[in-house]
C-alpha positions, 0 to 999 in steps of 0.5 A: 380903788381901795386896797381891800377891794383890789385884794378881794378882786385879785383873790376872786379872779385868781380862783376864776383863772385857775378853773379849767375851761375852754380857754385853758383847754385851747392854750394847752392844746396849742402848747402840746401841738406847737410848743411855747410859741403856740402857747404864747400866741394862744394866750395872747388871743385869750387876753385880747378877748378880755380887752374886748370884753372889758371895753364892751362893759365900759361902753355898756355894749355888753348890757345892751347885747344881753338884753337883746332877745336871742343874741346871746343864744346865737353867740352861744351856739356859734361859740359851741360849734367853733369849739367843737370844730377846733376839738374835732380838727385836733382829734382827726389831724395827723401829728407831725414832729420835727427835731426843732419843735418837739411837740409838732411841726412848725406852727402856723402864723402866730396871727392865726393862733391869736385869732383862734384864741380871740374867737374862743374867748369872744364866742363864749357868752358865759365869759361876757355875762360873767364879767358883766355880773362880776365887775359891778360888785367891785366898782365904787360909784364915787371913784372914776369908772375908767380908772377902776376898770383899767385896774381890774383889766390889768389884774385880769390879764396878768392873773389869766396870763400867768394861769394860762401859761402855767397850764400850757407849760404842763402840756408843753413839757408833757409833749417834750417828755413824750417826744416820738411816743404815740402817747402824744397823739393820744394826748392831743386827742384827749385835749381835742375831746375836752374842747368838744366836751366844752362845746357840747356843754356850752350848746346845751346850757341855758 
């Protein structure tokens, strides 16, 4: 990959990564509830989702899926309902706190949070279609395809990982600063409401 193309992709994906969306709301919510461990696990799930999306693009599965009538609509509806479910669960759940984990009680198994992050990413059809539309703009036909995709995947995961963990740290530090305060409950509800909002936005989009 040429240096100019690499730098252009780096700048483009940085702008994408810092734009708030369902993934950002999810990792912030996990950070507020379960601290750094929850934030890291949630971010890991999102990044695995990127790996799956890039793999689908590499093997042409994304283009095939996008061409199947109704397939993306089903994914969009499922993803929207899942986001609303996660958000509603946060809004309705009672926050429990301990001294060991200031933001919440001991988190569930990390695998569960990772899986939730993966589902959030995979059930967002805009993510798959965006990657499908964006990547070809930076691919040189006279260069090895897999090498170029591997480089872009590495850039995507590093930049997204940094951005998501930075957002999550805001939530983690906020939860710690508000330890023992009822404000943290409302913070979690706001994050939950944001996830519900993104779910509604996704389900009503075309």
